[in-house]
C-alpha angles and dihedrals in degrees: 000000000000091000091050090051090049091050091050093049090048089055092048089054092059089084086070093051122093087221088077092060098087093057098042093085090055090053096045094044089087098035093119092063131081109290097219093054099036118013098040097047090047093051091046090051090049094049095046093046093049091050091049094048093046090049090052088050088059088064088063093211120152090225090060092051093050093044091054091047092054089046089055090053091052091046092051090051092050094048092045087057088051091054092050093050089053092053096057135009090207090052088047091055092049095046095045097043094089089049099048091100089056092052097249109203103187100095116091091207094086110061094193094050092042092059094056112135091210093052090052091048090049091055088049090055090052091049091049090054090054100040112105106175117202112266097237123165095285098046089041089056091051094046092047089052090048091051091049097046100031127219112334142139089264092052093048092047092054093048091045090051090052090050091046089056090053090047090052094055091042090049092054090048090049093051091050093042092050091056091048092051092046090051091050091051093051098042100038104023086232099137095121093047093047090052092050092047089053089050090054091048091050090053090046089052092052090048092049091053092044089053092048096242090137091062098032126037096009091050092057092047091046097052090053092050103044106019094089093050092048093048090053089052091051091049091048097047102035117062115243115258112273110263119248108271114256113231117217121195113250096013120114118247114254122244108248099177141295131293107272123225118285093200093104094073111121093209141352128225126200090008145045113258112295124216133201090241093054091049095058110120091030129097107235132202114195114198117192108205145142123212100238094049110109093204090054092048092052091050094044098084090061093048090049090047093052091047092053096041098049105025091104091048100061103278120134116190117200120189110206106202106207108178124227098185128042094246089059089066091066107102091210091057092048092046091054092046092049090053095044092049094049096242108159101161123091115293122195115204105222099188092150092046089234094138090040090057092044089060091039085231126175105173147077113236105024124164123202120189116208125190128222091270092059095255123138105235103170143004138194128194124205129352128327140042090082095153091052089050092051090050088056091052091051092047093051091047091050091049088053090057100261115148137187093034115184113262133229128039134283109271118264094198097111127159140206120005091348093062116112117267121261118264093240106132091194096060115131119272127249105279126199121210099202116087095242093076105007120137137174092026116155131179108080136302124336112237102211117224095347135092113265137169112243127194121201114223120246093249137023133201118229113290092016121122139179145188124236125194131022112328139163109218115205131180095275106016147015121235123205113231099189133032116258097046119143143201118206127191132175101213145168121218145082094255133036119196129181127192105226139166140177123253123271091279090063095225114158115257122211121216140181124212127202132182118208088348096305137092110276096241109174090002095067121124130232092271096047131062126224091270091054098251126139143144132234110220104157143013107274146102114295122201104218103165134032110168111220093210123033132324104264131152114291138168110240123197130178121188120195114217093195131044127245103055116147116211119197117166145348122224129180137206 
């Protein structure tokens, strides 16, 4: 119920967002007509269509993307006709003449036809196909949940509730606007001019959407104007994450629950399928991870170390691989990553997030410590506190009757990409390249799911980034269509990583990195030489920069010498 309330309030707030501007003319075009027969059916059609399209987007299928794109073209054509009919009654007669047999309802000339509930609902469907609300914190939360859980009744209900909130605020605006327009007509005799002005605004709205202003410039303005309000709502409605448990010497560990079923794994690596029953009598460490997650990679040496150190003393380590990106669902990719990363303990592929949901987990990495009776006794989210975690393992093993446990702690002297992050609190945030979760992008509008020429600006502020060249930006990545394309980012941090992969054909892709316009030299990462050269051979995280001294602000640029690269996300250390 709290999530539904949050979704509804997020929708209500869209009236404050500039992203709503392109569709306002479509709503107000019928403001002089009875609300129950015109305004309400239109808003309902808009809400239902948006929820349906957004649910299809959760499926992530290319067919859904293309179907929606064609629907947008049809919707723009329909609403452009509406704008033209508002401009001129003669033009309306001429345009609608071929459609009279079909009962065209767009012309305002016929009062009976103009009040058709079905005509109003049809215009709402067209508006719903075109509406692209700004992905602020609340809508971002809903879309992330939809991507995680897939299309379902629950997903559709949340998106419909969000759209209902938007329809509520638009409905109030429509009721007020209708009274204002009626007053203008009576007092000024300006009915014809008001109608024509609405026609111009409708055509301007269609043009704005066709030019991508609703997903480009207006999105950036909108996030600045409503993001703070939405984040406060999220913080108020959603409980804060549970704090990390504090361990006190000599006190028993609390019981936090029981080990959920592992039957939902889609595949097992390095082991036959494990069950909760077979694990009784063993101390179990469950590590939720995904192979392109830098935080998981930095925690992995400790998990490997614990598995090796205590495997002969009753500890079973299970890596639950819960993918973040689509390519991480490919068993072949995970198998290769497991081998490359030296993971030899059992790994459960949790492509359906069944185990993730069983633990009610929300984090990568997340460690759950289970005693020999199958009870969860401790958990830790994220990096750090490795000695405390090892103390928990030792305590649970001792409670299970294990003696002569090896002393000391797993070494923290790790190198390369597995080394701990710097302690710079100002380092740049994780930044996604796909439009579903992108932020701080500059350099023009983002053309969703279609090839577009991008031009990086001459200068960037810290944490801003841009594309340059011909790219196709999708929900979770951007793919380069022609050789010579670039990505630039002004960042802060010791390390810069970028999740990259080749195109479907798997051909290697060469790249060249520069820092402040020069080869990186001593500041090159593991996957780049001193001259800045490297090659993309598989879908994974690439360490491109490791500053030899400090973690100050630098201008990063990567140029791809071959087409086809897919870029997913930046992370920093």
